[in-house]
Gaussian input, Z-matrix of N, CA and C with variables (Angstrom, degrees):
# hf/3-21g

backbone

0 1
 N
 C     1     B1
 C     2     B2     1     A1
 N     3     B3     2     A2     1     D1
 C     4     B4     3     A3     2     D2
 C     5     B5     4     A4     3     D3
 N     6     B6     5     A5     4     D4
 C     7     B7     6     A6     5     D5
 C     8     B8     7     A7     6     D6
 N     9     B9     8     A8     7     D7
 C    10    B10     9     A9     8     D8
 C    11    B11    10    A10     9     D9
 N    12    B12    11    A11    10    D10
 C    13    B13    12    A12    11    D11
 C    14    B14    13    A13    12    D12
 N    15    B15    14    A14    13    D13
 C    16    B16    15    A15    14    D14
 C    17    B17    16    A16    15    D15
 N    18    B18    17    A17    16    D16
 C    19    B19    18    A18    17    D17
 C    20    B20    19    A19    18    D18
 N    21    B21    20    A20    19    D19
 C    22    B22    21    A21    20    D20
 C    23    B23    22    A22    21    D21
 N    24    B24    23    A23    22    D22
 C    25    B25    24    A24    23    D23
 C    26    B26    25    A25    24    D24
 N    27    B27    26    A26    25    D25
 C    28    B28    27    A27    26    D26
 C    29    B29    28    A28    27    D27
 N    30    B30    29    A29    28    D28
 C    31    B31    30    A30    29    D29
 C    32    B32    31    A31    30    D30
 N    33    B33    32    A32    31    D31
 C    34    B34    33    A33    32    D32
 C    35    B35    34    A34    33    D33
 N    36    B36    35    A35    34    D34
 C    37    B37    36    A36    35    D35
 C    38    B38    37    A37    36    D36
 N    39    B39    38    A38    37    D37
 C    40    B40    39    A39    38    D38
 C    41    B41    40    A40    39    D39
 N    42    B42    41    A41    40    D40
 C    43    B43    42    A42    41    D41
 C    44    B44    43    A43    42    D42
 N    45    B45    44    A44    43    D43
 C    46    B46    45    A45    44    D44
 C    47    B47    46    A46    45    D45
 N    48    B48    47    A47    46    D46
 C    49    B49    48    A48    47    D47
 C    50    B50    49    A49    48    D48
 N    51    B51    50    A50    49    D49
 C    52    B52    51    A51    50    D50
 C    53    B53    52    A52    51    D51
 N    54    B54    53    A53    52    D52
 C    55    B55    54    A54    53    D53
 C    56    B56    55    A55    54    D54
 N    57    B57    56    A56    55    D55
 C    58    B58    57    A57    56    D56
 C    59    B59    58    A58    57    D57
 N    60    B60    59    A59    58    D58
 C    61    B61    60    A60    59    D59
 C    62    B62    61    A61    60    D60
 N    63    B63    62    A62    61    D61
 C    64    B64    63    A63    62    D62
 C    65    B65    64    A64    63    D63
 N    66    B66    65    A65    64    D64
 C    67    B67    66    A66    65    D65
 C    68    B68    67    A67    66    D66
 N    69    B69    68    A68    67    D67
 C    70    B70    69    A69    68    D68
 C    71    B71    70    A70    69    D69
 N    72    B72    71    A71    70    D70
 C    73    B73    72    A72    71    D71
 C    74    B74    73    A73    72    D72
 N    75    B75    74    A74    73    D73
 C    76    B76    75    A75    74    D74
 C    77    B77    76    A76    75    D75
 N    78    B78    77    A77    76    D76
 C    79    B79    78    A78    77    D77
 C    80    B80    79    A79    78    D78
 N    81    B81    80    A80    79    D79
 C    82    B82    81    A81    80    D80
 C    83    B83    82    A82    81    D81
 N    84    B84    83    A83    82    D82
 C    85    B85    84    A84    83    D83
 C    86    B86    85    A85    84    D84
 N    87    B87    86    A86    85    D85
 C    88    B88    87    A87    86    D86
 C    89    B89    88    A88    87    D87
 N    90    B90    89    A89    88    D88
 C    91    B91    90    A90    89    D89
 C    92    B92    91    A91    90    D90
 N    93    B93    92    A92    91    D91
 C    94    B94    93    A93    92    D92
 C    95    B95    94    A94    93    D93
 N    96    B96    95    A95    94    D94
 C    97    B97    96    A96    95    D95
 C    98    B98    97    A97    96    D96
 N    99    B99    98    A98    97    D97
 C   100   B100    99    A99    98    D98
 C   101   B101   100   A100    99    D99
 N   102   B102   101   A101   100   D100
 C   103   B103   102   A102   101   D101
 C   104   B104   103   A103   102   D102
 N   105   B105   104   A104   103   D103
 C   106   B106   105   A105   104   D104
 C   107   B107   106   A106   105   D105
 N   108   B108   107   A107   106   D106
 C   109   B109   108   A108   107   D107
 C   110   B110   109   A109   108   D108
 N   111   B111   110   A110   109   D109
 C   112   B112   111   A111   110   D110
 C   113   B113   112   A112   111   D111
 N   114   B114   113   A113   112   D112
 C   115   B115   114   A114   113   D113
 C   116   B116   115   A115   114   D114
 N   117   B117   116   A116   115   D115
 C   118   B118   117   A117   116   D116
 C   119   B119   118   A118   117   D117
 N   120   B120   119   A119   118   D118
 C   121   B121   120   A120   119   D119
 C   122   B122   121   A121   120   D120
 N   123   B123   122   A122   121   D121
 C   124   B124   123   A123   122   D122
 C   125   B125   124   A124   123   D123
 N   126   B126   125   A125   124   D124
 C   127   B127   126   A126   125   D125
 C   128   B128   127   A127   126   D126
 N   129   B129   128   A128   127   D127
 C   130   B130   129   A129   128   D128
 C   131   B131   130   A130   129   D129
 N   132   B132   131   A131   130   D130
 C   133   B133   132   A132   131   D131
 C   134   B134   133   A133   132   D132
 N   135   B135   134   A134   133   D133
 C   136   B136   135   A135   134   D134
 C   137   B137   136   A136   135   D135
 N   138   B138   137   A137   136   D136
 C   139   B139   138   A138   137   D137
 C   140   B140   139   A139   138   D138
 N   141   B141   140   A140   139   D139
 C   142   B142   141   A141   140   D140
 C   143   B143   142   A142   141   D141
 N   144   B144   143   A143   142   D142
 C   145   B145   144   A144   143   D143
 C   146   B146   145   A145   144   D144
 N   147   B147   146   A146   145   D145
 C   148   B148   147   A147   146   D146
 C   149   B149   148   A148   147   D147
 N   150   B150   149   A149   148   D148
 C   151   B151   150   A150   149   D149
 C   152   B152   151   A151   150   D150
 N   153   B153   152   A152   151   D151
 C   154   B154   153   A153   152   D152
 C   155   B155   154   A154   153   D153
 N   156   B156   155   A155   154   D154
 C   157   B157   156   A156   155   D155
 C   158   B158   157   A157   156   D156
 N   159   B159   158   A158   157   D157
 C   160   B160   159   A159   158   D158
 C   161   B161   160   A160   159   D159
 N   162   B162   161   A161   160   D160
 C   163   B163   162   A162   161   D161
 C   164   B164   163   A163   162   D162
 N   165   B165   164   A164   163   D163
 C   166   B166   165   A165   164   D164
 C   167   B167   166   A166   165   D165
 N   168   B168   167   A167   166   D166
 C   169   B169   168   A168   167   D167
 C   170   B170   169   A169   168   D168
 N   171   B171   170   A170   169   D169
 C   172   B172   171   A171   170   D170
 C   173   B173   172   A172   171   D171
 N   174   B174   173   A173   172   D172
 C   175   B175   174   A174   173   D173
 C   176   B176   175   A175   174   D174
 N   177   B177   176   A176   175   D175
 C   178   B178   177   A177   176   D176
 C   179   B179   178   A178   177   D177
 N   180   B180   179   A179   178   D178
 C   181   B181   180   A180   179   D179
 C   182   B182   181   A181   180   D180
 N   183   B183   182   A182   181   D181
 C   184   B184   183   A183   182   D182
 C   185   B185   184   A184   183   D183
 N   186   B186   185   A185   184   D184
 C   187   B187   186   A186   185   D185
 C   188   B188   187   A187   186   D186
 N   189   B189   188   A188   187   D187
 C   190   B190   189   A189   188   D188
 C   191   B191   190   A190   189   D189
 N   192   B192   191   A191   190   D190
 C   193   B193   192   A192   191   D191
 C   194   B194   193   A193   192   D192
 N   195   B195   194   A194   193   D193
 C   196   B196   195   A195   194   D194
 C   197   B197   196   A196   195   D195
 N   198   B198   197   A197   196   D196
 C   199   B199   198   A198   197   D197
 C   200   B200   199   A199   198   D198
 N   201   B201   200   A200   199   D199
 C   202   B202   201   A201   200   D200
 C   203   B203   202   A202   201   D201
 N   204   B204   203   A203   202   D202
 C   205   B205   204   A204   203   D203
 C   206   B206   205   A205   204   D204
 N   207   B207   206   A206   205   D205
 C   208   B208   207   A207   206   D206
 C   209   B209   208   A208   207   D207
 N   210   B210   209   A209   208   D208
 C   211   B211   210   A210   209   D209
 C   212   B212   211   A211   210   D210
 N   213   B213   212   A212   211   D211
 C   214   B214   213   A213   212   D212
 C   215   B215   214   A214   213   D213
 N   216   B216   215   A215   214   D214
 C   217   B217   216   A216   215   D215
 C   218   B218   217   A217   216   D216
 N   219   B219   218   A218   217   D217
 C   220   B220   219   A219   218   D218
 C   221   B221   220   A220   219   D219
 N   222   B222   221   A221   220   D220
 C   223   B223   222   A222   221   D221
 C   224   B224   223   A223   222   D222
 N   225   B225   224   A224   223   D223
 C   226   B226   225   A225   224   D224
 C   227   B227   226   A226   225   D225
 N   228   B228   227   A227   226   D226
 C   229   B229   228   A228   227   D227
 C   230   B230   229   A229   228   D228
 N   231   B231   230   A230   229   D229
 C   232   B232   231   A231   230   D230
 C   233   B233   232   A232   231   D231
 N   234   B234   233   A233   232   D232
 C   235   B235   234   A234   233   D233
 C   236   B236   235   A235   234   D234
 N   237   B237   236   A236   235   D235
 C   238   B238   237   A237   236   D236
 C   239   B239   238   A238   237   D237
 N   240   B240   239   A239   238   D238
 C   241   B241   240   A240   239   D239
 C   242   B242   241   A241   240   D240
 N   243   B243   242   A242   241   D241
 C   244   B244   243   A243   242   D242
 C   245   B245   244   A244   243   D243
 N   246   B246   245   A245   244   D244
 C   247   B247   246   A246   245   D245
 C   248   B248   247   A247   246   D246
 N   249   B249   248   A248   247   D247
 C   250   B250   249   A249   248   D248
 C   251   B251   250   A250   249   D249
 N   252   B252   251   A251   250   D250
 C   253   B253   252   A252   251   D251
 C   254   B254   253   A253   252   D252
 N   255   B255   254   A254   253   D253
 C   256   B256   255   A255   254   D254
 C   257   B257   256   A256   255   D255
 N   258   B258   257   A257   256   D256
 C   259   B259   258   A258   257   D257
 C   260   B260   259   A259   258   D258
 N   261   B261   260   A260   259   D259
 C   262   B262   261   A261   260   D260
 C   263   B263   262   A262   261   D261
 N   264   B264   263   A263   262   D262
 C   265   B265   264   A264   263   D263
 C   266   B266   265   A265   264   D264
 N   267   B267   266   A266   265   D265
 C   268   B268   267   A267   266   D266
 C   269   B269   268   A268   267   D267
 N   270   B270   269   A269   268   D268
 C   271   B271   270   A270   269   D269
 C   272   B272   271   A271   270   D270
 N   273   B273   272   A272   271   D271
 C   274   B274   273   A273   272   D272
 C   275   B275   274   A274   273   D273
 N   276   B276   275   A275   274   D274
 C   277   B277   276   A276   275   D275
 C   278   B278   277   A277   276   D276
 N   279   B279   278   A278   277   D277
 C   280   B280   279   A279   278   D278
 C   281   B281   280   A280   279   D279
 N   282   B282   281   A281   280   D280
 C   283   B283   282   A282   281   D281
 C   284   B284   283   A283   282   D282
 N   285   B285   284   A284   283   D283
 C   286   B286   285   A285   284   D284
 C   287   B287   286   A286   285   D285
 N   288   B288   287   A287   286   D286
 C   289   B289   288   A288   287   D287
 C   290   B290   289   A289   288   D288
 N   291   B291   290   A290   289   D289
 C   292   B292   291   A291   290   D290
 C   293   B293   292   A292   291   D291
 N   294   B294   293   A293   292   D292
 C   295   B295   294   A294   293   D293
 C   296   B296   295   A295   294   D294

   B1=1.4618
   B2=1.5283
   B3=1.3073
   B4=1.4669
   B5=1.5283
   B6=1.3346
   B7=1.4640
   B8=1.5315
   B9=1.3249
   B10=1.4691
   B11=1.5289
   B12=1.3154
   B13=1.4723
   B14=1.5253
   B15=1.3391
   B16=1.4681
   B17=1.5268
   B18=1.3271
   B19=1.4640
   B20=1.5314
   B21=1.3190
   B22=1.4600
   B23=1.5233
   B24=1.3211
   B25=1.4672
   B26=1.5263
   B27=1.3400
   B28=1.4739
   B29=1.5299
   B30=1.3272
   B31=1.4686
   B32=1.5266
   B33=1.3199
   B34=1.4670
   B35=1.5253
   B36=1.3291
   B37=1.4678
   B38=1.5222
   B39=1.3238
   B40=1.4682
   B41=1.5279
   B42=1.3413
   B43=1.4611
   B44=1.5316
   B45=1.3303
   B46=1.4702
   B47=1.5246
   B48=1.3191
   B49=1.4664
   B50=1.5263
   B51=1.3268
   B52=1.4643
   B53=1.5249
   B54=1.3233
   B55=1.4646
   B56=1.5338
   B57=1.3319
   B58=1.4581
   B59=1.5279
   B60=1.3261
   B61=1.4775
   B62=1.5264
   B63=1.3211
   B64=1.4758
   B65=1.5204
   B66=1.3261
   B67=1.4617
   B68=1.5216
   B69=1.3197
   B70=1.4623
   B71=1.5232
   B72=1.3384
   B73=1.4637
   B74=1.5264
   B75=1.3280
   B76=1.4633
   B77=1.5279
   B78=1.3186
   B79=1.4617
   B80=1.5293
   B81=1.3210
   B82=1.4652
   B83=1.5253
   B84=1.3231
   B85=1.4637
   B86=1.5255
   B87=1.3290
   B88=1.4716
   B89=1.5275
   B90=1.3249
   B91=1.4650
   B92=1.5219
   B93=1.3134
   B94=1.4593
   B95=1.5285
   B96=1.3180
   B97=1.4637
   B98=1.5139
   B99=1.3116
   B100=1.4634
   B101=1.5193
   B102=1.3315
   B103=1.4574
   B104=1.5157
   B105=1.3157
   B106=1.4562
   B107=1.5157
   B108=1.3455
   B109=1.4636
   B110=1.5249
   B111=1.3492
   B112=1.4611
   B113=1.5173
   B114=1.3203
   B115=1.4640
   B116=1.5261
   B117=1.3294
   B118=1.4622
   B119=1.5260
   B120=1.3409
   B121=1.4615
   B122=1.5228
   B123=1.3191
   B124=1.4540
   B125=1.5132
   B126=1.3312
   B127=1.4521
   B128=1.5262
   B129=1.3321
   B130=1.4652
   B131=1.5322
   B132=1.3230
   B133=1.4624
   B134=1.5307
   B135=1.3316
   B136=1.4672
   B137=1.5286
   B138=1.3386
   B139=1.4676
   B140=1.5313
   B141=1.3166
   B142=1.4714
   B143=1.5257
   B144=1.3317
   B145=1.4531
   B146=1.5239
   B147=1.3223
   B148=1.4624
   B149=1.5269
   B150=1.3502
   B151=1.4769
   B152=1.5288
   B153=1.3224
   B154=1.4637
   B155=1.5276
   B156=1.3258
   B157=1.4642
   B158=1.5161
   B159=1.3137
   B160=1.4592
   B161=1.5282
   B162=1.3463
   B163=1.4612
   B164=1.5232
   B165=1.3306
   B166=1.4625
   B167=1.5253
   B168=1.3128
   B169=1.4717
   B170=1.5251
   B171=1.3402
   B172=1.4571
   B173=1.5244
   B174=1.3173
   B175=1.4576
   B176=1.5286
   B177=1.3239
   B178=1.4566
   B179=1.5209
   B180=1.3199
   B181=1.4647
   B182=1.5274
   B183=1.2961
   B184=1.4724
   B185=1.5325
   B186=1.3130
   B187=1.4659
   B188=1.5234
   B189=1.3279
   B190=1.4614
   B191=1.5283
   B192=1.3199
   B193=1.4607
   B194=1.5244
   B195=1.3276
   B196=1.4627
   B197=1.5178
   B198=1.3224
   B199=1.4666
   B200=1.5236
   B201=1.3385
   B202=1.4570
   B203=1.5285
   B204=1.3139
   B205=1.4622
   B206=1.5264
   B207=1.3547
   B208=1.4714
   B209=1.5368
   B210=1.3197
   B211=1.4703
   B212=1.5275
   B213=1.3202
   B214=1.4711
   B215=1.5325
   B216=1.3309
   B217=1.4665
   B218=1.5181
   B219=1.3098
   B220=1.4575
   B221=1.5224
   B222=1.3287
   B223=1.4516
   B224=1.5247
   B225=1.3187
   B226=1.4644
   B227=1.5242
   B228=1.3138
   B229=1.4591
   B230=1.5163
   B231=1.2964
   B232=1.4624
   B233=1.5188
   B234=1.3229
   B235=1.4661
   B236=1.5213
   B237=1.3067
   B238=1.4608
   B239=1.5227
   B240=1.3341
   B241=1.4553
   B242=1.5211
   B243=1.3318
   B244=1.4664
   B245=1.5186
   B246=1.3128
   B247=1.4605
   B248=1.5136
   B249=1.3039
   B250=1.4595
   B251=1.5246
   B252=1.3078
   B253=1.4636
   B254=1.5159
   B255=1.3012
   B256=1.4667
   B257=1.5116
   B258=1.3081
   B259=1.4502
   B260=1.5172
   B261=1.3374
   B262=1.4567
   B263=1.5301
   B264=1.3157
   B265=1.4595
   B266=1.5208
   B267=1.2914
   B268=1.4524
   B269=1.5267
   B270=1.2946
   B271=1.4539
   B272=1.5189
   B273=1.3024
   B274=1.4587
   B275=1.5253
   B276=1.3121
   B277=1.4553
   B278=1.5197
   B279=1.2855
   B280=1.4525
   B281=1.5269
   B282=1.3234
   B283=1.4621
   B284=1.5274
   B285=1.3151
   B286=1.4636
   B287=1.5145
   B288=1.3079
   B289=1.4576
   B290=1.5223
   B291=1.3210
   B292=1.4540
   B293=1.5180
   B294=1.3179
   B295=1.4661
   B296=1.5024
   A1=110.25
   A2=118.35
   A3=121.22
   A4=112.15
   A5=117.63
   A6=121.36
   A7=110.87
   A8=116.98
   A9=120.75
   A10=110.79
   A11=115.78
   A12=120.61
   A13=110.37
   A14=117.60
   A15=121.64
   A16=110.91
   A17=117.29
   A18=120.65
   A19=110.45
   A20=116.60
   A21=120.74
   A22=110.49
   A23=117.05
   A24=121.26
   A25=110.34
   A26=116.82
   A27=119.93
   A28=110.61
   A29=116.94
   A30=120.58
   A31=112.53
   A32=116.76
   A33=120.94
   A34=112.03
   A35=118.17
   A36=121.72
   A37=112.03
   A38=115.98
   A39=122.04
   A40=111.43
   A41=117.92
   A42=119.88
   A43=111.59
   A44=117.64
   A45=120.73
   A46=109.72
   A47=116.75
   A48=120.95
   A49=111.59
   A50=117.07
   A51=120.93
   A52=112.48
   A53=118.11
   A54=122.16
   A55=111.76
   A56=116.10
   A57=121.37
   A58=110.04
   A59=117.60
   A60=122.15
   A61=111.78
   A62=116.81
   A63=119.94
   A64=111.07
   A65=116.53
   A66=119.82
   A67=111.02
   A68=116.26
   A69=120.93
   A70=110.74
   A71=116.27
   A72=121.26
   A73=112.32
   A74=117.14
   A75=121.65
   A76=114.28
   A77=117.57
   A78=121.00
   A79=109.81
   A80=115.78
   A81=121.33
   A82=110.35
   A83=116.29
   A84=121.10
   A85=111.43
   A86=117.49
   A87=122.30
   A88=112.75
   A89=117.09
   A90=122.27
   A91=111.35
   A92=115.88
   A93=122.14
   A94=107.92
   A95=115.64
   A96=120.77
   A97=109.17
   A98=115.32
   A99=121.06
   A100=105.72
   A101=115.47
   A102=120.93
   A103=112.79
   A104=115.49
   A105=122.00
   A106=113.49
   A107=116.35
   A108=121.03
   A109=111.87
   A110=115.96
   A111=119.96
   A112=113.59
   A113=117.29
   A114=122.13
   A115=109.68
   A116=116.65
   A117=122.47
   A118=109.36
   A119=116.02
   A120=119.95
   A121=109.30
   A122=115.89
   A123=121.89
   A124=111.57
   A125=115.77
   A126=121.70
   A127=111.64
   A128=117.24
   A129=121.32
   A130=110.59
   A131=116.94
   A132=121.22
   A133=111.57
   A134=116.66
   A135=120.29
   A136=110.63
   A137=116.30
   A138=120.00
   A139=111.91
   A140=116.94
   A141=120.64
   A142=111.21
   A143=116.98
   A144=121.53
   A145=114.43
   A146=117.87
   A147=120.89
   A148=115.70
   A149=119.78
   A150=118.16
   A151=114.42
   A152=117.48
   A153=119.16
   A154=114.13
   A155=117.53
   A156=118.17
   A157=111.76
   A158=115.21
   A159=120.85
   A160=107.27
   A161=117.97
   A162=119.38
   A163=113.21
   A164=116.10
   A165=119.61
   A166=109.44
   A167=116.71
   A168=120.95
   A169=105.53
   A170=116.20
   A171=121.36
   A172=109.14
   A173=116.03
   A174=120.29
   A175=107.63
   A176=116.30
   A177=120.98
   A178=110.63
   A179=114.91
   A180=121.53
   A181=108.89
   A182=116.41
   A183=123.44
   A184=112.19
   A185=116.08
   A186=121.48
   A187=110.75
   A188=115.31
   A189=121.71
   A190=107.73
   A191=116.39
   A192=121.46
   A193=109.53
   A194=116.01
   A195=122.25
   A196=108.64
   A197=116.64
   A198=121.61
   A199=107.25
   A200=116.94
   A201=121.87
   A202=112.55
   A203=116.98
   A204=123.73
   A205=106.58
   A206=118.30
   A207=119.52
   A208=114.12
   A209=118.50
   A210=121.31
   A211=112.59
   A212=116.62
   A213=119.45
   A214=109.92
   A215=115.08
   A216=120.47
   A217=109.13
   A218=115.45
   A219=122.12
   A220=107.37
   A221=116.36
   A222=121.40
   A223=108.41
   A224=115.69
   A225=121.34
   A226=108.06
   A227=116.41
   A228=120.51
   A229=109.06
   A230=115.19
   A231=122.25
   A232=106.51
   A233=117.35
   A234=121.05
   A235=111.16
   A236=114.11
   A237=121.97
   A238=106.35
   A239=115.82
   A240=121.10
   A241=108.90
   A242=114.45
   A243=120.80
   A244=107.34
   A245=116.42
   A246=120.42
   A247=108.96
   A248=114.97
   A249=120.95
   A250=109.08
   A251=115.30
   A252=121.00
   A253=107.20
   A254=115.51
   A255=118.98
   A256=110.06
   A257=115.20
   A258=121.24
   A259=108.38
   A260=116.53
   A261=118.77
   A262=111.58
   A263=114.33
   A264=120.58
   A265=107.78
   A266=115.33
   A267=120.32
   A268=108.94
   A269=114.87
   A270=121.04
   A271=108.45
   A272=116.57
   A273=119.42
   A274=109.39
   A275=114.36
   A276=121.33
   A277=106.73
   A278=118.15
   A279=122.36
   A280=113.71
   A281=117.54
   A282=119.92
   A283=113.10
   A284=118.63
   A285=120.57
   A286=112.21
   A287=116.05
   A288=121.93
   A289=109.19
   A290=117.10
   A291=121.90
   A292=110.44
   A293=115.96
   A294=120.76
   A295=110.70
   D1=-35.98
   D2=-175.59
   D3=-60.67
   D4=-35.99
   D5=178.83
   D6=-65.28
   D7=-45.22
   D8=178.57
   D9=-66.25
   D10=-40.68
   D11=178.71
   D12=-62.25
   D13=-41.74
   D14=179.29
   D15=-63.23
   D16=-40.13
   D17=178.88
   D18=-66.15
   D19=-40.39
   D20=178.59
   D21=-63.97
   D22=-44.56
   D23=179.43
   D24=-62.49
   D25=-36.95
   D26=175.55
   D27=-59.31
   D28=-38.85
   D29=179.96
   D30=-66.52
   D31=-22.03
   D32=178.61
   D33=-80.32
   D34=-18.94
   D35=-174.85
   D36=-75.82
   D37=138.43
   D38=-178.43
   D39=-59.20
   D40=-41.72
   D41=-177.39
   D42=-68.08
   D43=-31.86
   D44=176.41
   D45=-71.91
   D46=-44.63
   D47=-178.28
   D48=-64.48
   D49=-23.83
   D50=179.40
   D51=-85.85
   D52=-9.16
   D53=-175.62
   D54=-104.88
   D55=109.84
   D56=178.54
   D57=-56.52
   D58=-44.27
   D59=-177.07
   D60=-62.98
   D61=-45.34
   D62=179.95
   D63=-65.88
   D64=-41.01
   D65=178.03
   D66=-63.98
   D67=-42.30
   D68=179.92
   D69=-60.12
   D70=-34.97
   D71=178.74
   D72=-74.15
   D73=-39.04
   D74=-175.54
   D75=-80.83
   D76=-32.69
   D77=-174.85
   D78=-92.03
   D79=126.96
   D80=179.89
   D81=-67.70
   D82=148.99
   D83=179.34
   D84=-59.76
   D85=-30.53
   D86=-178.01
   D87=-87.95
   D88=4.58
   D89=-176.90
   D90=-53.19
   D91=135.12
   D92=171.03
   D93=-148.64
   D94=143.22
   D95=-178.49
   D96=-148.27
   D97=151.51
   D98=172.01
   D99=-107.59
   D100=114.52
   D101=-176.32
   D102=-74.26
   D103=175.49
   D104=179.48
   D105=-59.05
   D106=-24.03
   D107=179.19
   D108=-81.06
   D109=-8.09
   D110=-177.96
   D111=90.63
   D112=-0.35
   D113=-179.14
   D114=-89.63
   D115=133.49
   D116=178.46
   D117=-86.50
   D118=138.14
   D119=178.22
   D120=-145.04
   D121=163.90
   D122=-178.15
   D123=-123.74
   D124=-166.65
   D125=-177.38
   D126=-59.52
   D127=-44.22
   D128=-178.41
   D129=-56.01
   D130=-47.61
   D131=-179.26
   D132=-67.37
   D133=-37.55
   D134=178.51
   D135=-64.66
   D136=-41.94
   D137=179.59
   D138=-68.25
   D139=-30.10
   D140=177.98
   D141=-74.48
   D142=-37.16
   D143=-171.33
   D144=-90.81
   D145=-49.80
   D146=-169.81
   D147=-57.88
   D148=-46.37
   D149=-177.61
   D150=-62.02
   D151=-23.30
   D152=-175.74
   D153=-100.40
   D154=-6.94
   D155=-177.82
   D156=-95.24
   D157=156.58
   D158=175.60
   D159=-72.99
   D160=118.26
   D161=-173.26
   D162=-72.89
   D163=139.01
   D164=174.70
   D165=-79.69
   D166=163.86
   D167=172.85
   D168=-89.54
   D169=124.74
   D170=-176.79
   D171=-122.80
   D172=132.85
   D173=172.03
   D174=-128.28
   D175=146.58
   D176=-177.58
   D177=-131.44
   D178=154.84
   D179=178.89
   D180=-154.16
   D181=-179.12
   D182=176.34
   D183=53.49
   D184=52.62
   D185=-179.87
   D186=-71.92
   D187=141.11
   D188=175.13
   D189=-143.21
   D190=125.71
   D191=179.99
   D192=-102.05
   D193=127.09
   D194=176.94
   D195=-114.82
   D196=124.97
   D197=175.30
   D198=-88.37
   D199=113.94
   D200=-176.03
   D201=-94.37
   D202=-28.14
   D203=-179.96
   D204=-161.44
   D205=171.49
   D206=-177.97
   D207=-52.67
   D208=-36.68
   D209=-178.94
   D210=-117.13
   D211=27.72
   D212=-175.75
   D213=-143.35
   D214=127.73
   D215=178.27
   D216=-137.00
   D217=155.00
   D218=177.95
   D219=-122.79
   D220=127.04
   D221=177.52
   D222=-104.46
   D223=111.77
   D224=177.99
   D225=-94.11
   D226=146.67
   D227=179.22
   D228=-160.87
   D229=160.05
   D230=175.70
   D231=-102.47
   D232=124.62
   D233=-177.13
   D234=-119.31
   D235=146.42
   D236=174.07
   D237=-124.01
   D238=127.74
   D239=-178.88
   D240=-118.63
   D241=129.55
   D242=178.59
   D243=-115.70
   D244=118.30
   D245=177.18
   D246=-90.04
   D247=148.99
   D248=-179.25
   D249=-70.06
   D250=133.07
   D251=176.61
   D252=-96.91
   D253=126.16
   D254=179.08
   D255=-80.17
   D256=138.46
   D257=179.07
   D258=-129.90
   D259=81.53
   D260=-176.90
   D261=-66.70
   D262=150.88
   D263=174.51
   D264=-98.73
   D265=140.38
   D266=179.11
   D267=-112.56
   D268=141.02
   D269=177.27
   D270=-114.24
   D271=132.90
   D272=-179.53
   D273=-85.51
   D274=120.47
   D275=173.81
   D276=-97.87
   D277=175.05
   D278=-174.76
   D279=-42.69
   D280=-46.05
   D281=-172.65
   D282=-113.04
   D283=-29.19
   D284=-173.96
   D285=-146.35
   D286=170.06
   D287=176.22
   D288=-90.11
   D289=148.50
   D290=176.23
   D291=-139.93
   D292=155.03
   D293=179.47
   D294=-70.86

């Protein structure tokens, strides 16, 4: 379980998510997921999207490994994702505020 958990934690790291090569190595060709928006995507879409997006902070706990077949396992976990909140600064010009 520790090997699978380590790979999953690597996927949570900003530097891994920004690296096309590392993602290509970690994500299986058959990868498919249904995101929080309800949209299904695969490895191709993950490789296109992840390196260019601002990474969220992700923490996971309550890991459980299920052996489904001799060469197949499922790692269940509880994840919390925190997205960065933008806090723009405004400067007051003669008549109005601007970003």
